[in-house]
C-alpha positions in Angstrom: 122.1 191.5 65.1 124.9 191.3 67.9 122.1 192.8 70.6 119.7 190.2 69.6 122.1 187.5 70.1 123.2 188.8 73.1 119.7 188.9 74.7 118.6 185.5 73.4 121.8 184.3 75.1 120.7 186.0 78.3 117.1 184.4 78.1 118.5 181.1 77.4 120.7 181.4 80.7 118.0 182.1 82.6 115.7 179.4 81.5 118.6 176.8 81.8 119.2 177.9 85.3 115.3 177.6 86.3 115.4 174.2 84.8 118.3 173.2 86.9 116.5 175.0 90.1 113.6 172.8 89.2 115.8 169.7 89.4 117.4 170.8 92.6 113.9 171.1 94.4 112.8 167.7 93.2 116.3 166.3 94.6 116.0 168.0 98.5 112.4 167.3 98.4 112.9 163.4 97.7 116.1 163.3 100.1 113.8 164.8 103.0 111.0 162.5 102.5 113.3 159.8 102.4 114.9 160.5 105.6 111.5 161.1 107.3 110.0 157.6 106.0 112.9 155.8 107.3 113.0 157.5 110.4 109.2 156.7 111.1 109.3 153.2 109.8 112.3 152.4 112.1 110.4 153.7 115.3 107.0 152.1 114.2 108.8 148.7 114.1 110.8 149.2 117.5 107.6 150.2 119.2 105.6 147.4 117.7 108.8 145.1 118.8 108.3 146.6 122.2 104.5 145.9 122.3 105.2 142.1 121.4 107.7 141.9 124.0 105.3 143.0 126.7 102.9 140.2 125.7 105.8 137.6 125.7 106.6 138.9 129.5 102.9 139.2 130.5 102.2 135.6 129.0 105.2 134.4 131.2 107.0 132.9 128.3 110.9 131.8 128.5 113.3 135.0 129.0 114.9 133.5 125.6 111.6 134.3 123.6 111.7 138.0 124.6 115.1 138.4 123.4 114.4 136.6 120.1 111.4 139.0 119.4 113.4 142.1 120.3 116.3 141.0 118.1 113.7 140.3 115.3 112.2 143.7 115.2 115.5 145.5 115.7 116.5 143.6 112.6 113.2 144.3 110.7 113.6 147.8 111.8 117.1 148.1 110.1 115.9 146.5 106.9 112.9 148.6 106.6 115.2 151.8 107.2 117.5 150.8 104.6 114.6 150.1 102.1 112.9 153.3 102.7 116.4 155.3 101.9 116.7 153.4 98.7 115.6 156.7 96.9 118.7 158.3 98.5 121.0 156.1 96.7 119.5 156.0 93.5 120.6 158.0 90.4 120.0 161.8 91.2 121.3 163.4 87.9 119.4 165.6 85.8 119.4 163.2 83.0 117.8 160.3 85.5 115.1 163.1 86.5 114.5 164.6 83.0 113.7 160.8 81.6 111.1 160.4 84.5 109.5 163.4 83.7 109.2 162.7 80.0 107.6 159.2 81.1 105.1 161.2 83.0 104.6 163.9 80.3 104.9 162.8 77.0 104.6 165.9 75.1 108.0 166.9 76.9 109.5 163.9 75.0 112.8 164.9 73.5 113.0 168.5 74.3 113.8 168.1 77.8 116.5 165.9 77.5 117.6 168.2 74.6 117.7 171.1 77.1 119.7 168.9 79.5 122.3 168.0 77.1 122.8 171.5 75.6 126.2 172.9 76.2 129.1 174.6 74.4 130.4 171.8 72.6 127.0 170.9 70.7 125.2 174.3 70.8 122.9 174.7 67.9 121.9 177.9 66.5 120.5 180.6 68.9 117.1 180.4 67.7 116.7 176.5 68.1 118.5 176.6 71.4 116.0 179.1 72.6 112.9 177.1 71.5 114.0 174.0 72.9 114.7 175.8 76.3 111.6 177.8 76.2 109.5 174.7 75.3 111.1 172.5 78.3 110.9 175.4 80.8 107.3 175.9 79.9 106.4 172.3 80.1 108.2 172.2 83.5 106.0 175.0 85.2 102.7 172.7 84.8 104.3 170.0 86.7 103.7 169.8 90.6 106.6 168.6 92.5 104.5 166.1 94.2 104.0 164.2 91.1 107.8 163.9 90.6 108.2 163.1 94.5 105.5 161.4 95.9 104.8 161.9 99.7 102.5 158.8 100.2 105.3 156.5 101.9 106.1 159.4 104.1 102.4 159.7 105.2 101.9 156.1 105.6 105.0 155.7 107.7 104.0 158.8 109.8 100.4 157.1 110.4 102.0 153.7 111.1 103.9 155.0 113.9 101.4 157.3 115.3 98.9 154.2 115.6 101.9 152.1 117.0 102.8 154.8 119.4 99.4 155.5 120.9 98.9 151.6 121.3 102.1 151.3 123.3 100.9 154.3 125.4 97.5 153.0 126.1 98.9 149.8 127.3 101.5 151.4 129.5 99.2 153.6 131.0 95.7 151.7 131.4 96.4 147.8 131.1 98.5 145.4 133.1 100.5 144.8 130.0 103.5 147.3 130.7 106.0 147.8 127.6 108.7 149.8 129.5 108.7 147.4 132.5 108.8 144.5 130.0 112.2 146.0 128.4 113.4 146.5 132.0 112.6 143.1 132.9 115.3 141.8 130.2 118.3 143.5 132.1 117.2 141.6 135.5 118.8 138.2 136.1 116.7 135.2 135.6 115.3 133.6 138.6 117.8 130.5 138.5 120.8 132.8 138.5 119.1 134.9 141.6 119.0 131.7 143.3 122.4 130.3 142.6 123.7 133.9 143.7 121.9 133.6 147.2 123.1 130.1 147.6 126.8 131.2 147.0 125.8 134.0 149.5 124.6 131.7 152.2 127.7 129.5 151.6 130.1 132.3 152.6 128.0 133.1 155.5 128.4 130.8 159.0 125.2 130.3 160.7 125.4 130.4 164.3 122.9 129.5 167.0 122.2 132.1 169.9 122.7 131.2 173.6 121.9 132.8 177.0 119.3 135.0 175.6 117.9 137.9 177.9 114.9 139.9 176.9 114.4 143.1 178.7 110.6 144.5 178.5 109.8 148.1 178.5 105.9 148.4 178.8 103.8 151.4 177.5 102.4 153.7 180.2 98.9 152.6 179.5 99.7 149.1 181.3 101.0 150.6 184.3 103.7 147.6 184.4 107.2 148.0 185.5 110.1 147.2 183.2 110.9 143.1 183.1 113.9 141.2 182.6 113.7 137.4 181.4 116.8 135.5 181.6 117.5 132.4 179.6 114.7 132.9 176.9 114.0 130.8 173.8 113.5 133.9 172.2 109.9 134.0 171.9 108.3 137.6 172.9 104.8 138.0 174.2 104.1 141.7 175.1 101.5 144.1 174.9 101.0 146.6 171.7 103.7 149.2 171.4 105.9 147.7 173.9 109.8 147.9 173.6 112.1 144.9 174.0 116.0 144.8 174.0 117.5 141.4 173.0 120.9 140.3 174.5 122.6 137.3 173.7 125.8 135.1 173.7 127.9 133.2 171.3 130.6 130.4 172.1 133.2 132.4 169.7 134.3 135.8 168.7 133.5 137.3 165.6 134.6 140.6 163.8 131.1 141.0 162.0 127.7 139.5 162.7 124.0 140.0 161.3 120.7 139.2 162.9 117.9 137.8 161.0 114.6 137.5 162.5 112.5 135.0 160.8 112.6 135.6 156.8 113.4 139.3 157.2 116.5 140.9 155.6 119.5 140.4 158.1 120.5 143.7 160.0 123.9 144.4 161.7 124.0 143.2 164.9 
């Protein structure tokens, strides 16, 4: 009698451990799918926001519109990620999962919850305990994990991410609408600010007129012309192609640093 009781207790313990392992697999699968779904939803919305930003920049809307679109999709991505993680914050206890199993499989109603709640304080006779655990464990063997933890949200988030990523890559490579350049343009100062900075720089630089300009011409060999120096020039240069012209000029005052600007070109140190 003691041997049979010991054997029954060992079998019960094994079935109870297998039931616990079943619920642990469901929890791990749900957590992995939840994290993956949140990740792909966040980046899907970020890429979609990048694409909308590219259209805003391409259509030359004000800079504030692009910033608004970017902030809007950042907020949507955050909210979508938090919503996808809702399963992570749900009750992951065995009782919660057992109730969910019993809703899906009515034939397990009563036996599974009883098997979960069995402990030393309310332990029934060994034969009844064995019957409850055996029925619960046998019923769980026929329940696939994907029924308890659906991968449908994860698959849809991956599909959405793939579609948006292909669109962004296609626009970046094969169209004048460049999402990456549009994002970089938000970091550039607006045209009005550039004009103000240029005016400030110009106000710090004193413009001076050159006087007593001398031009020294060195002509290419094909012209067979001797070097020529033109005094008191107005700065106008006329010379054959590939000629070299040296410019000398004077100013009325002395300066520690000066730059020479020809027409609209960038100033160069003189």
